[in-house]
C-alpha positions as CSV (number, residue, x, y, z in Angstrom):
1,X,137.6,140.5,121.0
2,X,136.5,142.1,124.3
3,X,138.1,145.1,126.4
4,X,136.5,146.7,129.5
5,X,136.3,149.8,131.2
6,X,135.1,151.5,134.0
7,X,133.3,154.8,134.2
8,X,136.4,157.2,134.0
9,X,137.7,155.2,130.7
10,X,140.2,153.4,132.6
11,X,141.1,149.8,131.4
12,X,140.0,146.7,133.9
13,X,140.0,142.8,133.8
14,X,136.9,141.9,132.2
15,X,136.4,139.6,135.1
16,X,135.8,142.3,137.3
17,X,133.0,143.9,135.3
18,X,131.1,140.6,136.0
19,X,131.5,139.0,132.7
20,X,131.9,135.7,132.4
21,X,135.5,134.6,130.7
22,X,136.0,131.1,129.1
23,X,138.6,128.7,130.0
24,X,141.7,129.1,128.2
25,X,142.0,126.2,125.4
26,X,145.0,123.9,125.8
27,X,145.7,124.6,122.1
28,X,145.2,128.2,121.3
29,X,143.8,128.9,117.7
30,X,146.4,130.3,115.5
31,X,144.1,130.8,112.2
32,X,140.7,131.7,112.4
33,X,138.5,133.0,109.3
34,X,135.9,135.6,109.1
35,X,132.7,134.9,108.0
36,X,131.8,133.6,104.4
37,X,129.8,136.6,103.8
38,X,129.0,139.6,105.3
39,X,127.3,142.7,104.3
40,X,129.0,146.3,104.6
41,X,125.6,147.8,105.4
42,X,122.4,146.8,106.8
43,X,119.5,148.5,105.2
44,X,119.4,150.7,102.1
45,X,117.3,154.0,102.2
46,X,115.9,155.5,99.3
47,X,115.9,159.6,99.9
48,X,113.2,161.2,98.3
49,X,113.7,165.2,97.8
50,X,110.5,167.8,98.0
51,X,111.2,169.8,95.0
52,X,108.8,172.4,93.4
53,X,108.4,174.2,90.7
54,X,104.9,174.8,89.6
55,X,103.8,171.9,91.6
56,X,105.3,169.7,94.3
57,X,106.8,166.7,93.4
58,X,109.4,164.1,94.9
59,X,112.0,163.3,93.2
60,X,115.3,160.8,93.9
61,X,118.3,162.3,95.4
62,X,120.2,159.3,96.3
63,X,119.8,155.6,97.3
64,X,122.3,156.2,100.7
65,X,123.7,153.1,102.7
66,X,123.3,153.2,106.5
67,X,126.3,154.1,108.4
68,X,126.9,150.7,110.1
69,X,130.4,150.0,109.3
70,X,131.3,153.5,108.1
71,X,135.0,153.5,108.4
72,X,135.1,149.9,106.7
73,X,133.2,151.6,104.0
74,X,135.3,154.4,103.6
75,X,138.7,151.9,102.9
76,X,136.3,149.6,100.6
77,X,135.9,153.0,98.6
78,X,140.0,153.6,98.1
79,X,139.7,150.5,96.4
80,X,137.2,150.7,94.0
81,X,138.7,154.6,92.8
82,X,139.2,152.9,89.1
83,X,135.9,152.5,88.8
84,X,134.7,156.1,89.4
85,X,137.2,157.0,87.0
86,X,136.4,154.7,84.3
87,X,132.3,155.7,85.1
88,X,132.0,157.7,81.9
89,X,133.3,155.2,79.5
90,X,131.3,152.5,81.3
91,X,128.4,154.0,80.8
92,X,128.7,155.2,77.5
93,X,129.0,151.7,76.5
94,X,126.0,150.3,78.2
95,X,123.3,149.8,75.6
96,X,120.6,151.2,78.0
97,X,122.2,154.5,78.9
98,X,119.4,156.7,76.5
99,X,116.6,155.1,78.2
100,X,118.3,155.5,81.8
101,X,119.2,158.9,81.0
102,X,115.9,159.9,80.2
103,X,114.2,158.1,83.1
104,X,117.1,160.2,85.0
105,X,116.1,163.5,83.8
106,X,112.1,162.4,84.8
107,X,112.8,161.1,88.2
108,X,116.3,162.2,89.8
109,X,117.4,165.7,91.5
110,X,119.8,167.6,89.8
111,X,121.0,171.2,89.2
112,X,119.4,172.1,86.1
113,X,123.0,173.8,84.8
114,X,124.3,170.2,85.4
115,X,124.4,167.9,82.1
116,X,122.9,164.0,82.9
117,X,126.3,161.9,82.3
118,X,128.2,165.0,84.9
119,X,125.0,164.6,87.9
120,X,125.1,160.8,87.2
121,X,129.1,160.7,87.9
122,X,129.1,162.7,91.2
123,X,126.2,160.6,92.5
124,X,128.2,157.5,92.0
125,X,131.5,158.8,93.5
126,X,130.1,159.8,96.3
127,X,128.3,156.7,97.6
128,X,126.9,154.3,95.1
129,X,130.3,153.5,93.8
130,X,130.2,151.0,97.0
131,X,126.9,149.4,96.5
132,X,128.1,147.1,94.1
133,X,126.9,143.9,94.2
134,X,124.1,144.8,96.5
135,X,121.3,141.8,96.2
136,X,124.1,140.2,93.4
137,X,122.3,143.5,91.2
138,X,124.5,146.0,90.2
139,X,127.6,144.6,88.4
140,X,127.8,148.5,86.2
141,X,126.8,151.8,87.0
142,X,123.8,151.9,85.3
143,X,122.8,149.3,87.3
144,X,122.6,151.9,90.5
145,X,120.2,154.1,88.6
146,X,118.5,151.4,86.9
147,X,117.2,149.8,90.2
148,X,117.0,153.3,92.5
149,X,114.9,154.3,89.6
150,X,112.6,151.1,89.6
151,X,112.3,151.6,93.4
152,X,110.8,154.8,92.7
153,X,108.3,153.8,90.3
154,X,106.9,151.1,91.9
155,X,106.5,153.4,94.6
156,X,104.6,155.4,92.5
157,X,106.4,158.4,94.3
158,X,105.9,161.1,91.6
159,X,102.2,161.1,93.0
160,X,102.6,161.5,96.8
161,X,102.4,165.1,96.6
162,X,99.5,165.6,93.9
163,X,97.0,167.1,96.1
164,X,98.9,169.5,98.6
165,X,100.2,172.9,98.1
166,X,103.0,175.0,98.2
167,X,102.9,176.3,102.0
168,X,100.1,173.8,103.1
169,X,100.1,172.9,106.8
170,X,100.4,168.9,106.9
171,X,99.5,167.1,110.0
172,X,102.2,164.3,110.3
173,X,99.7,161.5,111.2
174,X,96.8,162.1,108.5
175,X,99.8,162.5,105.9
176,X,101.3,158.9,107.0
177,X,97.8,157.6,106.9
178,X,97.2,158.8,103.4
179,X,100.2,157.5,102.4
180,X,100.1,153.7,103.8
181,X,96.7,153.3,102.7
182,X,97.4,154.4,98.9
183,X,100.8,153.1,98.5
184,X,101.6,150.5,101.2
185,X,98.3,148.5,101.7
186,X,100.3,145.5,100.6
187,X,102.2,145.4,103.5
188,X,101.8,144.7,107.2
189,X,99.9,147.6,108.4
190,X,102.3,148.3,111.3
191,X,105.4,148.5,109.3
192,X,105.6,152.1,108.9
193,X,108.4,151.7,105.9
194,X,109.4,155.8,105.8
195,X,110.0,159.1,108.1
196,X,109.6,162.4,107.3
197,X,112.5,165.2,107.4
198,X,112.5,168.3,107.8
199,X,114.6,171.6,107.8
200,X,114.3,174.9,110.1
201,X,113.7,178.1,108.0
202,X,114.3,181.6,109.5
203,X,110.9,182.2,111.4
204,X,112.0,178.8,112.9
205,X,109.1,176.7,111.3
206,X,109.8,172.7,110.1
207,X,109.9,172.8,106.2
208,X,109.2,169.3,104.7
209,X,112.2,168.5,103.1
210,X,112.6,164.5,102.3
211,X,111.2,161.6,102.8
212,X,113.6,158.6,103.7
213,X,112.2,155.2,102.9
214,X,113.8,151.7,103.9
215,X,114.8,149.1,102.3
216,X,116.7,145.5,103.5
217,X,119.6,144.9,101.0
218,X,117.0,142.7,98.9
219,X,115.0,145.4,98.4
220,X,111.9,144.6,100.9
221,X,110.3,147.3,102.7
222,X,111.4,147.5,106.1
223,X,110.3,149.3,109.7
224,X,112.0,152.8,109.2
225,X,113.3,154.3,112.6
226,X,112.8,157.6,113.3
227,X,116.4,157.8,114.0
228,X,117.3,156.2,110.6
229,X,121.2,156.9,109.9
230,X,122.6,156.7,106.6
231,X,125.5,157.9,104.8
232,X,125.0,160.7,102.2
233,X,128.1,161.9,100.0
234,X,130.2,159.7,102.3
235,X,129.0,161.7,105.3
236,X,126.8,161.6,108.1
237,X,123.8,163.1,106.9
238,X,123.5,166.8,107.8
239,X,122.9,167.8,111.6
240,X,120.4,170.3,110.5
241,X,117.8,167.7,109.2
242,X,115.4,166.8,112.0
243,X,112.4,164.3,112.3
244,X,109.1,166.4,111.2
245,X,106.7,167.5,114.4
246,X,103.3,166.6,114.2
247,X,103.1,169.7,112.1
248,X,104.8,170.8,109.6
249,X,104.7,173.0,105.7
250,X,105.2,172.3,102.4
251,X,107.9,174.8,101.2
């Protein structure tokens, strides 16, 4: 279906817009089909937050979906509310839960005052639930956490900030080159599968906040657009996040 409008947002005949209009069929279609398969999202983003304690470390925030087909996703979520309600029961019946709880504490970001199961349930309800059946991998709730942690471990993301200091000034090009040489040498050198995202502080300085790593829905690394858009907690990412400038600071 195609609808045409002029610059004043007034509906016009599409022929006037120069579009080629096919000849009408002698027997109009009364029944038609959607594609046999389709994705609710075109890529997924592994969000790695910059955390600090004694040292700097990247931790998983979530595996987020692209915001393409956003409203379809919202509708899809409503059909899956029963999964969220059964989350704890499903998890505790899974033989892997102790191992995955331990890996969650090691690799994921969470509020220290919240227990692991409640933290996982919140992540699941706020977005992971719509990633069921991605690459035919996510069959139950713990699959999401296991697969996401595996991506993190394959990247060796816990090592990325070992040589950086609190408050250190970073040059984006230099940091990008270091990561590509040390952790992405196995992919096309022209592909940059990550972007650096910053937030501003009270002194209007750019502070390193997270790295977004982009994957296909089969979990192959792909070029990450500087304007990567993902949905987090079923909302478009916060506007105070921005692409890091050429120079920025560690927290």
